[in-house]
N, C-alpha and C positions, 0 to 999 in steps of 0.2 A: 215336703211330702215325699219326695220321690226316695229320700234316705229312709225316712221311716218306713216305707214299702221294701225296700232292699233289706232292711233290719230284720221284717216280719219275716220275707223269705227265709233269710239266714237263720232265724230262730226255728221255723219249721223243719228246716234242714238239718239243724242241729239235734233236733229233737229225734230225726229218724236216722242219722249215719253218726258213727264217731269217726273221728281221724285219727288213724292209725301211725303215732309220731314216729315210731322207730323205723317205718318203711317211706317217711315223706321228707321234704325239703322243699324250702321257699314259701312255707305257708304264713312265716312271720316277715318281718319286714327286710331283714337281711338273711342271705342264706347261710352266710358264716360269720363266726364274731372276729377272726383274727386272719380271714382270706386266705387261710392255708389248707383248711379241712373241714369237711362236713360233718357233723356229729352223726355217727351210724352208717357212714356210706365211704366207700374204697373208691378213689380218685386214682386211675392209672392210665398211661400212655406208651407208647411204642417209640423207639427209639431216642429215650430219654427226653422226650417231649411230654411235658407233665399239661394236661389241660388248665387254662387260666382261670383261676377262681374270683370272680369280682362280686363286688356287695349284692347284686341282684342277679346273677346269671353265672352259668359255666360256657365258657369257651371252649369246645370240646375240640373242634380242630380251627385253627386260625386261618386268617385270609391269605397268608403267606407264611412258609412256602408249602406245597402241595404234597401229597401222598403221605398223609398223616392220619394217626389212628388212636382212638382215645374211647375211654370207659368209665361209666359210674356206677356201681353194683352196690345194693344195700347189704349192710351185713346180717341183717335179722331176715328169717324166714317168714312167708305169710303163714299164720296159723289158720286165718279164717278161711271159709268155702264161700261164701258172697262177700264179693267187694266191688267197688268202684274205685277205679284209677285214672287220676285226672294229670294231663302232662301238657306243659307248654313250652312250647320251643319256636325257634325262628331260624332261618336258611337265607342267608346273602352271598352273593357272588357276581361275577363277571356275567357276561350274555351266555358263554358257551362252558360255564363252570360246571362241575359235577362232584357227585359223592352220594352217599346214603346215610340214613339214621336209623338205628334199628331200636325198638322198644321190646325188652324181653321179659318173659316170666318163665325161667328155666329152673331146674333142678340142679343145684351145684354150679348154678351160673358163673360165678366168679372164677372157677377152675376150668370147667369145662367149655366155657365161652371166651371168657377173658375180654379182649378188644376186638374179636372176629366179628366180620359181617355176615350176612347170611351167605354170599358165594366164599368165603373163607372158613366157616366153621365146622368142624368134623360130626361128629357123633354127639347129638344134644337131645336132652330130654325135656319138653315144655314148647310153649309158643312164643312167637315173634312177630312183630308188627314191622313192617319195612317202608320206609319212606324215601324215593328216589325218583329219577327222572323218566324210569321204565316205561313203556309204552309210546312214547313221543308227541304225548299231549299236554306237555308242560309239568308233568310228575304225577304220581299216583301213590295208592296204599294199598299194599297186601299182606294178607296174612298166610302165617306160614305154621305147620304142627311138626312135632317129630317126637317119636316113643325112645329114642336113643339106638334105633336099629338101622337107621340111613346116615350114610356119610355124605353130607352135603358138599363138601368141599371135592369130592371126587365123582359125584353124581352127574350124568351127562347133561340133565337139563332140568336146574334148580328153579325154574321160573315156572315150568309147568306142575310144580308141586302146591302151588298157592292154592287154598280151599276159598279165598274171597278177596274181592277188588273193588276198588272206586279211584275214579279221576278225581286229582286235585292239586290244583298249581299252588304250591307253597313256596317257592322261592322270589324272594325280593316283595315280599307284601308290606313291609314296613311295619308290621307288628306281629307280636307273637301270635301262632297257631294254636287252638285250644284243642286237644285231643282226649278222648273219654274212652275208657274200657270198662264195660259195666257187666258183671257176670252175677245174676240176683236170679234165684228159682232155676228155671230152665232155659233162662234168655242169655245168650253171649252176644253183646252188642258193641261195635266199633262207631263212635260219632265224632266227627271232626266239625270243629266251628257250627254247633248245634244242628248240624244234617247228619241224618243216617248214613252210614259208609258199609257196614257188613253187620248182619243179622242172622243167627241161626241158633237152633235149639238142639244141635248134635255135639256141641262142644261143652265139656265141662272140665275145667281145669282142677285138679287135685291141690290141698293145703302145701305146705312144707316148701315152697319153691321161693326163689329169690326172683324181685324185679331188679333191672338194670337195663341201662342206656349204653349204646356203643354207636360210634360216627368213624367214618372213612372218608377221606377226601381224596380228589383224582390229582391228576398233573396239573389241570388249570383249576384250582379248589373251590369247593363253597365252604362257605363259615357257617359251621351248625352250633348254635347258642341254646342251651336249657336254663329254662327261667325256674320252673318249679315242678315239683312231682307230688301228688297227695293222694294217699289212699284212705280210703273210706270203709266202714263195714256197716251194715244195718243194724239196728238196736237189738234183733233177736239175736245177736250173740255179744258176748263180752268183748271189751275194746282191746284185751290182749288175751283172746281164748286160748289156752294152753292146748298143745297137741295130746290128742288122745292115742293112748298107747293101744294095738291090736289084741283083742280079747280072745282067750283059747278058744276053740270051738268044742265045747262040751255043755251038758244040760247042767243048767243052774237050778239049786234046789229051791223050793217054792219060798217066796218072800213073804214075810209077815205084813201087812198093810197097816201102817198106825192110824190110830183115830185123828181124825180132822182137828187142826188148832184153831182156836178161835182167833178172830182177828184182832182183839184188842190185846192177847199176849204176843204178837209179832213185833218183833226187834224193828223199829223204826230207824236206827243208824243207818243201815244199808241205804234205806229209802233217802234219806237225807244226803248220803254220800255219792249216791247216783245222782241226786239234784245237782250237787254243787259239781260235780264233773259237767254235766250238761251246762251249767251256767258258766262254768269256766270256758268250755268249747267256745260257747256263743260271744263270750267277752273277747276271745281270741279272735273270733270270725269279725266280730263288730272293730277291733283294733286294726286288722287288716284291712277292711273295707275302708276304715277313716285314714288309713296313710295312703290307700290308693286314690281316695277322693282327693287328698291333699297334693299327690304327686302330680296329679290332672290338672288340679287349680294353680299350682306353680307352673305347669306347662300352658295352660291358657294364659295366663298373666305374662308369661315371657312372650308367647306370640302375638300376644296385644301390644307389648310394647315394640317388639320388632316392626308390626304392621303401621305403628304410629310414627314410628322413625322413619320408614320405608314412603310412607302416603303425604303428599303435599297437604297443608293446611288451607282450611276454607276460603282465609283471608287472601294466601297466596293464588288460589284457582280465582277467585273473582278478580284479582288484579291481572292475572294473564289474561283471563276473558277480557276485559276492558281493553288492554293493549290490542288484542286481536282484532276486535269490534273498531278501533281507530284505524287501525291499519287497512281495514276492509274499507273503512268510508274514505280514507285517504285515494286508496286504488281506486274507486267509485270516482270520485272528483277529478281525478287526472285522466279518466277513460276518455272523455271526450277530446282531451288535448292529445293522447296517445294516438287517437284515431286521425285527428287533423294532419297530424306529424307525420303520421304512416302513408296517407292520401299524398302529402306535399313530396316526399320520397319517392313515393311511386311515378309521380307526373313529371320530376327532374329526372328519375331513372329512364321513362320512355322519351323525353325529347332530346335527352342524352344520345339513346340509342338510335335516334332517327337523323339528328344533325352531325353527329360525328364523323360518321363517314363520309358524308357529301362536304363537309368542311375540309377533311384531311384531302380528299381528291382534288378539290380547288388549290389549295396549298400547294399540293406537289405539282398540279398543272402549271400553275403561274410562277412557281419558282424554278421549274427545269429550262436550261436553254434552248433555244430553238434549233433545229438540225441544220438549216440553210445557212445560218450564220456562221455555224462551225465548218461547214463546207467551204463557205466562201474565204473564210480566215485561212483554211488548211491551204487552198489552192494558191490564194494570194503570196502566202509565206513562200511556198515551191517556187512560183513565178519570180519571187525578188532572188531567191538563191541562185536559180538558173540564169538569171539577167546578170549578176555579179559575177558568176564565172565565166561567163561569153566574154565580158569586160575584161577580167583578168587575164584571160587567154590573149586576147587582141593587143592589149598593152604590152606583155611579153614577146609577142611576136614581132613589134614594131621597135622594138628598142634596140640599142645598138648591142651588137656580138662581141664577146670576148674571147680571145683566143690565148692559148697557152702555148 
């Protein structure tokens, strides 16, 4: 049901707008057939670094190294005066990464702008939308215009020239951001992720300008990636409206009006051709939608399989729950024994603490020899030695004397 609703919306959109294929890329499943070039677009880079072209995106500035510049410019000029430009991009980088991304609509953009940013471009004629971390609020989108008279590179304060801005945290979102610029009637609007950013009725960009995308990275680089750029025009003008030459300013002679032609005589081939073109555009949009749905389904299946591998089965969870319950029951059964063992240990500790000091004192008291006995033994020994010495002296004195 949801798919049929989306197809109906696409059908309504196809009836209201034409896709300008010469100024678009990424509307099909692949950006490039050979991963080397985009039909109708010129890819350039500074310092010999050419942007890397993938199957579904263009990496304008790589994650490493920094200080890189790149640009993608459409070869064809936009001949329509009313158009809607849709641009999908993504910016990723480290916490303090930096850089800026510009979406240009400029006269002679490939030569006058090249790979320049808003701060390095000189004289240019046109409009540029700048996406950078200016303002310190996580990022923002600002619009600038120039008629070729100002040299932005040498201007003292380029940031003050912005005619409109809005805050937008574009870094590390994990998904492409969807930017839309709409010039229809007297309205010029900039919409980001289906939210209005800039709206004014004082801007009207002329035809015959080029669309282009430039990116520049800082020393700690942000990686800017472009996924698609699609340009639509309303059904009030032809799909590839030719440029009208300037008419000289002189009075035209009166023109004779031809009589009305009956409806039955109108050639129906052009109507069938227009209907065929609309059906073909609707078919391309439906194929693009189906490819995106297929990619989303594949990603969903992959995530489901990954989650299935990482999450335990119900049987394993039930077995683990039974084991935990058995451990809890065993702990409860032994809780009383643990309490009694704790009380026994506590009583033993108290009894030891009370009786051990007294017992040790008794042992020391009973084991120590008495002082009186020691004194008696010491005095007796001294008296015996003194008596023996006296006897020795008397015997020596009474003994016969020897003369030499």
